[in-house]
N, C-alpha and C positions, 0 to 999 in steps of 0.2 A: 261599465264605468261611465260616469257622465260628468258634466262640468257646468260652470256658471259664467255669466258675462261680467268681467271685472268692472267695466266702466260704470255700471249701475251702482256699485257699492260706495262710490265717492259722493260726499255731500258738500256742495259748494258752501263757502263760509262768507256769504255776503254778495250783494248784487254787483254786476259788472256793467261796463258800458255796452257790452255786446248783448245785454239783455238777459244774462243768466241771473237766476233768482234763487234764494234759499229753497231747498226741496222741502216738500210737505212731510210732516211727521208720519202720516199714514203710509207714505211711500217708503220711508225708512223702516217702518215696522214690517212692511211687506218684504223688504230686502232681508231683514233679520230672520224672518220666518223661513224664507227660502234658503238662506245660507245655513241655518241651523238644521234644516231638513237634510241638506247635502252632507253636513258633517256627521249627522247620525247615520246616514246611509253608508258613508265611507268607513265609519267605525263599526258597521254591520250590527247595529243595535236592533234587537227584535222589535217589530212594529214600525220600522222605517224602511221597509222593502221598496217603497216608492219614493224615497227621498230624493232620487235623481230628478224628479219632477220640479225641483227648485229651479233647474235651468230654464224650464219652460215659463215659469213665472217671470224670471229675469228677462227673457227674450221679449216678452210683451211690455214690461216696464221700459226696457231699452228703446224699443221702437216708439213708444209713446213719448218719452222724454227727449230723445234726440231729434225726432221729427218735429216735436213742438219747438225745440230750440231753433231749427232751421227755419220753420214756418214763421216764427216771430221776426227773425232777422230779415226774411224776404219781405214781410209786411212793412218793416221799417225802411227797407231799401238799402240796408248796409251789410248784407251777407257777403262773406269772402271765403273762398275755398281755403286760402292760406291760413286765415284766422281759425277756421273751423278745425282743420287738421292739426294746427299748432296746439289748440286747446286739448284735442284728443291725445296728442303725444305727451304733453305736460302732465296730464292726469294719469295716463296709463304706464308710461315707460319708466319713470324713475323707480317706483316701488317694484315693478316687474323686473327691472334690470338688477336690483339688489338681490332678489330671490334667484334669478338666473345665475348671477355670479356666485353666490354662496353655494348653490347646488352644483355648479361646475367645479368649484374647489373641492367639494366633498365627493364627487363622483369617482375618482381613482381609488378611494378608500371604502366607498360605500357600495359600488356597483361592480358586478363581474364584467369581463371584457365584452361579451355580447351585448349586455345591457348598456355598457358605455357607448358602443357604436350606435345603438338605437337612440341613446340620449343625445348624441351629437346631431343626428338627423332632426330630433325634436327641437333642440336648441336653435339650429339654423332655421327650422320652420317657424319657431316662435318669433325670431328676429325678423322674418319676412312675412309675418301674418299669414302663414300657410300651414300652420301646424295641424289643422284638420285634415289636410290632404296627406301630410306625412303620416299621421296616425292611421288614416284609412288604408294607406299602402302597407303599413306595418302590421295590420291585423290579419288573422288567418289561423288555420289549424295549427301550423307548425311555428308560427311567430311567437315572440315573447309575450308572456301574459301581460295584460293591460295594467294589472296592479303593481307591476315592477317598473312602470314608466313614470319617473318623477315629474315630467312636464306634460302628462296626459291632460291636465286641466287647462292648458293654454289653447286647446282646440277651439273653444267657444269664443275666445278673444279674437282668434283669427277669423272665424266665421262672421262675427259681428262687424269687424273692421272691413271685411269684404262687402258686407251689406252697406256700410257707410261710404265705400268707394263709389257705389252706384246711386244710393239714395239722394245725395245732394244734387247731382246732375239731373236726375229725374224731376226733382222739385223745381230746380232753377229754370229748366227749359220747358216746363209745362205751364200752360195758363192756370191761373189760380183756381178758376171754376172747375177745372178738370182733375185737380190733384187728388181729391178724395176718390173719385171714380177710378183713377189710375191705380191708387193703392189697393182698392178692392179687387181690381183686375189682377194685379200681381199676386196678391194674397191667394186668390182663388186658383190661379195657375200653379202656384207652388204647392198648394194642398192637393190639387189634382195630380201633379207629378209625383208627390209622395205616395198616393194611393196606387199609382201605376208602377212605380219603381221599387217600392219596398219588397214585394214578393221576389223581385229579380235580384236585388242586392241590398239586403237589410243594413249592412255595414255602411255602404255608401249613402243610403237614405238617412242614416243617423248623422254622419259626419259632415256632409256637404251642404253648401248654401242653398242650392236650388230647391232642396226638399225640406229645409228648415226656415226658409225666408218667410213662410206664412205666419210663423209665430211672431216674428218682429213686425210683420205686416199688420197683424191685429192691433198692435200698439200704434202703428203709423196711422191706421184708419181712425182710431180713437182720437189721436191728436188733431188730425185734419178735419174731423167732423165736429170737434168740440169748439165752443164759442170762446174758450179761454185757453191760454197756454198753461202747461204744467207748472203749478206753484204760483200762478198769478191770480190777481183778482178778476172777477167777471168783467167783461167788456160791455159797454152800452149796446143794446140791441133794439131793433124795432119791436113794437108791442106784440105783434103776432109771433115773432121768434121767441120773445121772452116768455110768452105763455107756453109755447111748445117746450122750451127748455125747463120751465117750471114743472110741466107734466113729466118730462123725462127724469128730472131730478127726484121727483116724488117716487117714481118707479124704481130708480137706482137706490134710493134710501131703503125702500122695501126689500130690495134684493141684496143689500149690503151684508146683512147677517148670514143669509144662506151662502153668499160668496165666501165669507170668512170661514164658515163651516166646511165648505168644499176644500179650501186650501189646507185645512187641518186634516180632514178625513181621507181624501183621495190618496195622498201619499202613504197612508197606513195600509191600504188595500187596493193597489192599482189593478189587481187581477180582476176586479169587478168589471173593468172596462175592456178586458182583452189583454193579450200578451204583447202585441206590437207596440214598439216605441220608436219614434213618436207616433201616437195613435189617439184613440178616443180620450184616454186619461189626460194626455197633454192638451187636447182641445178643451176639455172641461176646465182644467185649472187655468188655461189661457183666457177663456171667456170670463171666469170668476175674477181673475186679476184685472181684466179690462173694466168690469163693472165697478170695481173699487177705485180704479184710476179716474173714471169718468164722473163719479159722484162728487158733489161739493165736499171740500175738505171738512172733516169732522174732528172735534177735539177728542183726543184719545184719553182714556182713563190713566191715572198716574201709574198704575201697575205696568203700563206699556213703556214707561221711561227706559228700562234697560234694553228693550227691543230697539228703541230709537237710537240709543247710543251704539248698539251693535251694528245697526244699519249704517251709522256714520263711518265706521272703520271696517266694514265687512269685506271690502275689496282686499285689504291687506290680510284679513283672516282667510279669505279664500286662497290667496296666493301662497300663504305660508303652510296651511294645513296639509295639502296633498303631498308635497315633497317629504315631509316628515313621515307620513304613513307609507309612502312608496319605499323610502329608505329602510323602514322597519320591515316591509315585506321582503325586500331583498336580503336583509340580514336573517330573516326567519327561514330562508331557503324554501319557502312554500309549504312548510309543515302545517297540516290541517288537523292532526291527530288530537291536539289539545286546544279546541276552539276557545275555551274559557281563558286560558293563559294568553292566547293571541289577542283576544278581545281586550284584556286588561292592558296589554301593551298599546293597542290602538287608542284606547281611551286616554292613556297617558300622553300619546302623541297629540291628540286633539286638545287636551287641556294645556299642553305646552304651547300649542299654536296661539292661544289667546293672548298671553303676555307678549309673545314675539310679534303678533299682528298689531297690538296696541303700539308697541315701540316703533314698528315700521310706519304705521300711520302718522304718528306724531313727529318722528324724526326725519321721514323722507317724503311721504305722500303729500302732506299738507304744505310744508315749506317749498317743495319743488315747484308748485304751481306759480309761486311768485318769483322764485329765483331763476328759473330756467326760461327766461324770456329773451327775445331778440337773438342776435348772433351768438352771444355767449351760450345761451340755452341750446341752440342748434349745434354748436361745436361740442358741448359736453355730451349731448345725446348721441351725436354722430360718433364721437370717440368711444363712448360706451358700447355702441353697437359693434364697432370694429374690434374692440378688445374681446368682447364675448365671442364674436365669430372666430377670431384668431385663436382664442383659448380652446374652443370646440374643435377646430381643425387640428391643433396640436395634440389634443387628447385622442382624436381618431388616428393619428399617425403614429402613436406610441406602439412600440413592439414589445412582446413578452421577453423576459430575460433569457439569455442563452441557456439551453438545456431545459427550460420549463415546457410543460405541455401546452400546446396551442389549443386552448379550450374553444376559441372562436371556431376553428376548423372542426374540432371534435363535436361541438354542439350543433353543427349545421343539420338541417333537416335531412333525415335519411329516407329519401323518396324511392330508393332502389336504383334502377337503371337511369331514371330521368325524372325530373319534376313533372314532365308531361304524362307520366304514368299514374299520377293522381287524377284519374279520369273524371271529366265533366260530362262526357258523352258516352254512348254505348260503345263497348269494346270492339275494336276492329283489328287487333293484332298489329298495331302501328310499328313501324321499323325501329324507333328509338325505345321500344318496350320489349325488345328481344335481343339476345346476344348474337344470334346468327340466324340466317334462313334455315328452316327445317329443324328448329330446336325441338327437343324431346321432353323437356321438363316445363311445367307451368306452376307458378305460385299465384294463388287466387285469394283475395280477402281485402282487408282494410289496411290501415297504416301498420298494423302488427304483422301483416304479410310483407309490406314494403321493407320493414327493417330487417327481414330475413334474407333479402336479395343478395347483399354482398357475400354472405356466407354460402348461400345456395349456388351462386355462380362458381365458387371455389369447389363445392361438392359435385355439381353437375359437370364441371370441367368442360371437355370438348363436346359434350352432348348438347349444350346450349339451353338457355332458359327464356321463357316467355313470362312477362309480368302483367297480370290483370288485377288491378287494384284501384280502389276508390276509398278515400278517407271516411272512416266511421261506418262504412258499408261492408258488412261481413259476408262470407260466402254462403248465404242463406236465401236462395231464390224465392221461397215461399213466405218469408217473413221480413218485415222492415221495422226497425226501431222508431218510435215516435215520442216526442216530448210535448205533451199537450200544452205546457206552460209557455212555449215559444211561439212567436208569431211567424207568419209567412216570410219566406226569404232566408230563414236560418236552416242550419242542418237539423234534421229530425222533424222538419215541418215541410209542407208543400212549398215549392215544387221539388225539394230535395227527395222526398219520399218516393215520388214517381221516377226520379232520376236513378235512385238506387235500385228500384225494381227493374227498370229497363236495363241497367248495367248488368245485373246478374243474369237476366234472361239472355242478354247478348253474349255473355261468356259461355253459357251452355250451348247456344247455337254455334258459336265459333268452334268449340271443342268437337261438336258433332261433324263439322266440315274438315277437321284437321286430325286425321287418324295418326299422324306421326307423333303427336303428343302422347307419350305412354306413361308419364308420371305426373300426378297433380298433387301439389302441396296446398292444404287449406289452413288458414290461420286467421284469427280475429282476437281482438281484445276481449270480447264477449260481454263486457260490463253493460254496454248500451242495449243488450238483449236480455239482461237478467236483473238489473237494478230496478226493482219495483218502486222505489221511492222517487225516481225521476222519469222512468220510461214506461211506455206501453209497447206492445207488439201489434202490428197490423198485418193481417193475412193478405198476400198478394191477390188471391182470388176471393172476391166477396167483400173485402175491406173490413172484416170482423176485427174488433180490438180485443186483445187479451191483456188481463191485469193480474197482478199477484205473481210471486216468484214460482210457485208450484206450477201454475198454468203456463207461464212463460218458459220455464225450464223444460216441461214436457213437450211443448210445441217446438222448441228449439231442437231438442233431441230427435224428434220425429223428422224435422226438416233436414237435419244433418244426415240422418240415416238414409232418408230418400235420395238426397243428393249423392251420397257415396254409392248407393246402389245404381243410380243412373250413370255415374261415371264408370263404374265397373262394367256395366252393360255395354259401354262404348269401348271396352277393352283397356281402360286406364287402370294403373296402379295408384292407389290413393293413400295419403298419410295426412295426419292432422298435427299441427305444431301448436301446443298450448302457449299462452303468453308467458313470458318470464316473470319471476318474482318482481314486485314493484314496491316502491316506497311512497309514503304520503308527502314526500318532498322531492325537490329536483336534485337527483343524485350527482349529476355532472356539475351543477351549480355549487353544491356543497363541497365537492372535491376541489373545485377551483378556489373557493373561498378559503379552504384549508391550505391549499398551496400558497396563496397570496397573503395568508394571515389576515384576512378581512374579518370583521365582526360577524359572528355567526351565532344564531339562536335556534334551538329546537331540533337540531339534527342528532342522530345517534353518533356515538364515538366512532371515528373512522368513516362516517357516512354510510355504514353498512345497513342492510335491510334486516329488520326484525322479522324473522320468518313466521313467528306466531301472530304478529300483528298483521302480516300479509295474508295469512290464512283467515284471520278474523274479518278483515276488510273485504276480502274477495271470496267469502265463503260460498256464495252462490256459484261463482265461476268454478271453484274447486269441485263442488258437487256435480256440476254439469260434466266436467272432464272425467270424473270418476264414473258417472253414469254412462258416458260415451264409451269408455274403455270396456266396461262390463257388457255393453250391448253388442259388441262385435269384437271378439277376441282376436280376429285376424286383421283388424284395422290398427295400424301402427299409430299410437298417440304419443308424440314426443314431448317430453317435459324437461325444463332446465334445472329444476330443483335438485335432482340427484348429482348434478355437476357442480352446482353453486352453493348448496345449503348443507349445513351440518346438524339441523334440528333446532338451532337457536338463531343463527344469523346466516345471511346469504352474501357471498362475495359481490363486490361492485368493481373490483379491479382484478387484473390478471397480468402478472409480469410487469407491473407498473403501468399498465394500460387501462384507462377507464372503460368499462364495458357498456355504460349507459350514456345516452345523450340528454336524457331528462329523467323523469321519475319512473318511466317504464319501457321506453323505446331503447333498443340497442343502438350503440354508435356504429359507424361503418366498421371500424376495426374490431369492436366487440362482436359484431355479427360474423366477421371473418374468423375470429378466434373460436367462437362458441359453436357455430352450426356444424362444422365437421365433427367436433367432439361430441355434441349432442346426438347426432345421427349415428355415430359409431357406438356411443354408450347405449342408445335405445335400441338400435337395429342389430348391432353386431357387425363386425367387419365382413362376414360372409354375405349377409343379406344386403349390406350396403354395396358390396361388389356386384351382386346380382342386379340391383337397381341401376347401376352404372353400365351394365352390359346390354347389348342389343337384344330385342325380344324376337 
């Protein structure tokens, strides 16, 4: 998910004493193109896979305009921090506060409890211009999906305002002759930090100012090096400078059409420039935007008039559109099985955003600039901030009705023994990842091994359990899943690939040194090893890449077979637990919406799993499990289907207790209920008793 800078979407309606001037039509057209790209991206329209690059366009425009505004005030000698931030508040806050308030009122009926709690953090972050930090902290494997967060789009406003907390001081306290050089230095430093940090923390590099400041910096450089302020007439210059400027303008006129073409073409196919974002694609559209900003204003054809009008009120359009789509995503409970129907709903939300945005622009955004001045304006904005904060806190403190299931607790991440057992480092048998010293059972795998732990603790009883798990990294030492489309710093890309390989190798070494472990349970989602549409497999030795389901499934079977033989050679008893049936929607979220009578679209009656749909969606995984069972008749392969499914549907509740915490992971209580029953059903009471007995 991505976002835009709202400040840029506002068009001043006349000059002010402070030096503000009407914005250029070509800038308004640029804004419209950028916001339309983002709307198409959020509606998931084919051909707009890079529509998120609209934010990069706006970052450059923002740096150019706001730096130019400050520079002109400094040249006149009337710059005031108080006046500068007052203008920013009057332009940004009124429309934003209306959207925040309406979304807050809708949250109890539109969002589930976990999403409500996340929403309160986003709301307080938006009020404090720190939403980018809040969202960075809320992202992660087990955290709520970004498309369920109604205030996701406020992160860029926070980032930009953080930039403008620093920029005025840098310009005010720098000699005029050094300002452009300082902007170049800051921009280069930010770009260098991005290149270094992105492979380490791709999410932080996306959300945080130090690695995004270079995009605003491009605009700042353009404003400081230009001989005119944005939207103003050219200033008199010495003859030598005038000739240089004429030469530059001639070059910019020549580059203008290629620049417009890049802004249209690059968002349709950002993969041409690599998978990382922000990355080369962002740099290309940023430089193209800068070219169009620096050239002399040109008269646009009449066909561009609608774009100019959209540019005038696109701040409001941006504010309104994403909460509508996010609320729809919450109501849809995550169902992806019918993408055409979901796309139709998204298009409806986007179309509804246009009249709502126009009304917000005309009724709030425009008049607020003149009305909210002086002490009265400060009091109104301060009161609005306090009321929104109070409302958010009240929502966070709300408790479920007596007797209702606490879905916040139920939907918490099931890390097993501890969140520290989602390993980032090679396995070392750490104390908080075992139930007692000398434990005799081990569970090894990814998050689909983690969710078995509460039940395995009950099964293993006083024998003790050791947990060796890493998210998305299955117990396959010879193979690692890779997503070529993802840039460095993400799961399934370097350095995660090397970390997964090192983790699995360390588990095997640890088992060789601990003969007291006599039972090893292996489990994985398997999808990341078998879905040929998204993944490839990389061999640990030699780095060969495997593609296509047949080759991937054969390699996975060979690797599992070799791992089982190696474990048995150490004297271990081995069993494999297949992933449980799953749904293409959030099962726990669906059950919660049913309990609370919230608007729900796209789920099955009773939120049950359609067994035939599960078999179709996960056909490769089912084939692998069948092949594994045939390859070694003595290897126990435990499955949940006989316990949960009747050939048509699979249960998602037992004795009134939800069994799932999301679309496929078991809840803590679901694991405790199911694991003893599955092991008894699959192994029989006698063999289970043998597993529990000393060897």
